[in-house]
N, C-alpha and C positions, 0 to 999 in steps of 0.2 A: 496376854496378847505381850506382844512388840509393838512400843509407839511407831507409828516413820510417816514422815506427813506429808506421807500420798497415799496411805491405804485409814490411814486410824480415824477415827471424832476426834479423838481432843488435839489430832498435831494434821492442818492440811491444809494447803495452798492452793489460792484461786485465779482465775486466772485472765483479773483485774489486773493483777501484781503486772501486769504486762503492760500497758496500759499508765499507771502507770510509773516504770519505768522507760517510757516514752516521754512522759511527761518531762521530766528529774530528768534526764535525757539534755531535753530539747530547750530548755527550761537555765541549763549550762553553760549549753552548744552557743542560746544566744548568746547570756552575757559574759561567756568568751567574745564572742565577734564584739562585742560594744570594747569593750576593752582596752583590745590592743588596736584599730583599727586604726589609729594611725603611726604605727610601729614602721610599718614598710615604708610609708612616705611623708619622715621623719621633716624632709626642707621645705618640699610645696605646707604640709603640714604650721611650719611656724611661721613660713610667708602667710598663706590666706591667714595667718587669724592674728596676724602680724606681732606675734612672739615670740620672741627667737630660743623660748626655751617648753612653746604649747604643747609638741609630741609629747615630752617628760611632763612634763603634768598629768597631763590625762590616760600619760601610765600610773607615776605616783600615786597619784587620788586616788588610785581603787586597791593601791598597797593599805595605806598611810588607814584611810577610813576602813580597811576591815580590820585594824587591828579590835576600838574601842566599839565598833557597833554588832565586834566579833563578837564578844561578850553578850552583849545585850539579845543576838540569836542564839548561842547555845544559851541561853534561859529560856530564853521563847521555847526553841526548835523540844527542850527537854518538857518542859511546861502545858505547854498547848499543842503540843504532835506537826505530823507533817503536814497536814492540812493546811492551819494556819495561813505557817511558815510558808509551802507553796506560791501560796494567792499571797503576800507581803511581797517577797521574791520577785512573783509574775510583776506585777503590778507598780511596780517598783522600778523597775527596768523595763519598760514600757512606757514609762512616762520620761524616764529620762531621754531613750529615745526620742520619744514628740521632741522635747524641751534641744537638743541634737540637730534631728535638722531643721524646724527652723534656725536656728543660729548657722544651718551651714547655706541657707537661700541667699545668691547673690543680690539679693534687695533690699536685704539687714546691714547696714552703716558697720566700712569691715575694723571699727572703732571698738561696737560693741562684741563686736562677734563669737570673739574668745571669754567673755566672762560670760555668756548666754550660756556658749557647748561647755566649757565648764560645769554648772550649776548642772549643764543637763550629766551634766559625766560620773560627778560626784554624791543625786542621786542614779544612777545606774547600777553605783561604787557605793551605794543602800542594802544595793540589794544581793550583794555576793558571797557575805556570808551564809544568806537565807535560804543560798540554794548551793554554793557548792555542800555546805552541811550534811547534807541533806541527801547525799547517796547514799551510808553505813547507816541511817537510819530508818529506812525503804528498807536496804538488803536485810537486817536482820527481824524487821517485824512481819515483811510481807513478803518471804523468800526462805526457802526450807533450807536447812546447813550445808548440803553438799553446791546450794547455789548460790551461796552469798557472794564468794567473792569474784564472782564471774558479772555478777550482775554490779557488785559494789563496781568491779572497770570500768561498764560502758558506762553506767550513769555518771563514773566524777574524770569517764577519760574524755565527758563531751564538752567537757570545759578548755582543755587542752584544743581538744579540735577544732573545737570553736575558734580557735585564736588563729589554728594553721590554715583555716579557710581565710578565713578573715588577712591573716597574711600577704596570703599567696591570692587573693583577689585588691587589694585594696589599688591593688599598684596599678593593673589593665581601671580600675575606674578613672584614678589619679597619677596620670603621669607627663612626658612635655610635651605629649600632645592638645590632652585635655585638662592643664594641672588647678584647673579652677571647678571643679563637675565634683565638688564633692557633696551635693543637694542629691546628684543622682543616689550617691557612694552613699549613701546617710536611709535614704526609700527604701535600697536593697537591704540594710541593714535593721532597723525598724519592722518593713514589712517581715521576718523573722521573727523579732521578737514579739512579732501578732500572733502566731503560733501555739505554747504557750500559753499565752489571754485564752485563745478558744481551751483549749486543754482543763485550764483550768475547770469548765465546767462539771468535767465527769473527775474529780480529785474530789468525794463526798467528804472520806472517813482520815483519819488519822492510820486506823490499825484494821487488821479485816476481825470480823467475828465472828473468829477464833483462832487461835496461837498456832504458827507456825512452823515455830518450836519449843519445846522442854526452857529454854534458857525467860523467853514470851511470853510462857505462859500463867497464869491468874497466880496460880499458887507456886510459883517464879521466888530466888531471890528479890530483892526491893530493893529500887536505883535509887539511891544517894542522895541528899534535896545538892540545888546546885554547885551553892559552895563546898557544898561537905569531898563531893564529887570532882570536884580545879584542885582541893582540897588533896585528894588520894591518886590525883593522878600526877600533881608533884611530890607524892611522896615516894613510889617505885623505879626505881633506880634504872630499870627496864625502861617507862615511859621516858622518862627524862634524853636519856640515848636517844631512843625514836624521837621525841617532837626536835631535839637537835639536828639531829644530822639528818630527817625525813626533811622539817622544816625549812633544814639549810638548804639541800637539795630542791625544793620549788625556787627560795628566792634566785638560789645560786642561774636557775633556771627564767626565771625572770629577767634578768639581769642580762639574760645570756640571749632572749628574746629584741630585750632594748635595743644591747650594741648589734649586735649582727650585720643587721641594713647598714647603717657607718661604716663599719669594719668592713666586709666586701665590698663598697660604692670606691673607698679611697684604693684600693687593690685596683679597679676601673675594669670587677665585675660588673653584667649590667643589672638593671632593673630588677627584670622576670626572672634569674638566675637566685636575683637575692630571694625573693618573692619562693621562689619555688620553694631555698632550705629551707623558709618555716615552716611552711610546709611539711619536707619531705621526716624531717624533726618529728615533726608531732604523728606523723603516718609510720613512721620505722614504731616510736612509738606503741602508737595503737599493739599495731603483730603483735610484741614482745611484754604488751599487759594482755592480752586477751592469754598467749600464750600462758604466762605465767598465775595468771587468772584459772586455768585449764590445771595448771600442776599444783593448784594449793589446794582446790575445788574438791582433787578427787585424793593426795598426797601426804597432803597439811604440813610442805616445806617450807614453808614460810621463812621462814632464821636461813635455810641457808639457799634458798631463788634469792634470798636480797643482799646477804653478803656476794654473795659472785654477779650479780645484775651489776650492782658495784662497784668492784672494780674494774666488769667491764668494762665500766660508764669510764669511768678513771685515766683506763688504756685511752679510750678515745679523746676523750673532752683533752688529756696531753699532745693529740694527736693536732685536734682539733687548733689547738693554742700555738701552733706553728707554723702550719699552712695556713693560717687568718693572715700568717703576713707577706707570704707568696703570691705573686700574677699567676695567674694563666693555669693556672692547678685546680682547678674545677672536679679534676677525677678526684681526687684527694680530697677537695670540702665533702661534696656528694657522702662518698665514702666513711670519712670520722664523723659527719654529723648523723649517718645512717646507725653505725652502727653505737653514736652516744645517747640519741632519741630510743634504737631500741631495748640496752641495757636501764637509761635513766630512767623509761617512762616507767616501764616494768614494774616499777620499786612504787611510784606512789599508788598505785590501787591497792595493794600491797599490804601494803605499812601502815594504809589507814585499816585496813583491816586489822592487821598486828596491834592498832594500838586499843583498838576496841577487846580485845583479847585481851596485851598486857592488864589494861583495868578496869575491865567484870568486875564485877555487878558500875561498872557509872557510866552511868544514860551513853548512848554514845554521838551525840552530836556536842557531849563537852570536849568526850576524847579528839574526836574530829577536829572539831572547832579549834581548840588549844591545839591540835599541830601543825592546822594554816596558819592563823595569828602570828607562832615563832616561824613562821615559815615566809610573811610578809613584811615581818618585825626586820627581817633577816632581809629580807627582798629591798626593801627600801635603803640599808643597809651600804649591800653590793653597790645597787644599777649608782649612785649615795659617789660612792669613793671609786668605783671603777671608773663612770668621769672626770673625777679630780685629774683622775690621773692619763689621759688622751699628751698627747699629741702633739707638736706640726707637725703635716707633714714634708715632705723634701721634696725638689725643684721635679720629679723624674715621677711623686703619686700626683703632684700637685697636673703634670700634665698628661695623665691617664686616667685621671678620676671619671667616675661615672656619678657623684652625691648631687653637682648640683651647675646649671647652664649659664650663671648669670654673675659677673661680678663682681658683684657689689655683693654674694652672699658666699665668694670663695674663703672668707674667714669659718666661716663655719664648720666645714672640709676639715677633718681630724685624725689625728695616727691614733691608733689602737692595741699596740704591742704591748702594754705594761697594762692595762685595765682584763685584757687576757691571759697573760702572766701573774698577774690575782688574783682573779677566779676563779683558775688550776692551781694555784696553792688554797684555797677554799677549800676546792673538792679533794682538791692529797685529804688533808689533817680531818677536811668531815672520815673520810673513805679508813681512812686509819683508827680516828674511836668507833666508829661504828663496825667493823670487824673486833677490836681489839675486847671495848664493854656490851655489849650487844647479846646476853644470851634469853631469852623471852623465858617464861610461861604461859604456855595455851588453857587457862583462868576460864574462860565463856565453853570450848571442846569437851575438856575435862569435866563442867559438870555438867552438860547435855551428856556426856558418855553417864557420868556417875548416876543422873538419874531417871538413864535408860537400861540400865541398868540394874536398879528398885525397881521401876516398874518390871521388867522381867519375874524380879522375882515374886 
């Protein structure tokens, strides 16, 4: 008899998988909120926390800590499973938000606000690898083979959606009218962080009672140890190309989010528009990722979808790097960001799935974690490099800028022409490398197809 995920006693899926998907999606959404809270209100943040680089530090600490903590999270998830990793990530994220909330109160002395807040941010940053490495693990164990890509898309894209929502809402809380409204803003962020804590009551097992697919059956191929898995990943040329190019894309996205608001405000765009562009970047990406997830679930065209999307994203990046230097071209900025988001983000979730395919039977958290960590390493490099390339604005830009409204902060207004050209050059190199050198094998799918064929015989 043919084994299928839906009507076989050997392979079946459980309704509870949707609760797990909701829980993993919500913690990724909340952690994205926490990460990017201050990026869209850079100048207010620096002033309120009495540190000229406060917003930058709040952002970069997530990327820096994800590297050492990432190895711990990879090992932990592969050894102890999804359940304990979810609880660690959920509680670290919530506790970090509580500390940030306390630090943002006007009752706290301004001289100690930043040290307390960065402590809370660091604790929440500790949670990031534990939650961002979960989507491929969840999809592999709980979902059928024709559901994996879309499940991974929904859970992994929840993090950038959380970033987009916060990028849009932060200027609503903190603006010229309410420049010190940080406490109320952090109440909202902390309330969202409490939702995964409630959902943690339903996360009671790391894997279902019976496997969803042949690759997760008890008699399937055994995953190597964590260290052996890391070595196998870096012995794979396909994985090396994927991790550098996809990870680089993640890093360049982080740099874009960090630099987008100050780059737009110096050209006179209003804060509402600037925050909306961050939201548009992710929301268009959600559409692109959903479409690509459906395509690869149905036809399995991972490589073709990724290469076409990468090339389209490169064209949009070139367009954005040009229009970002002009004022009054909202339509051009909107079009560039929409296309870049839709094409660029469609690569991310299927790229994580491709990492699992290329390195099978290496545990899912290992391949996913390495890709994300490599992306974070590149992200730190891109953020620092682009911030070093900023320039002084000309008198016209100083007259139209909407970045600051106080003369003592005018020195913080900068131009972003060269940083965006550097950003574009990095994207171009990644695209050319990916198209030329990425020729994958679908090891997990081939294994599952062979096992089903043997069952038929």
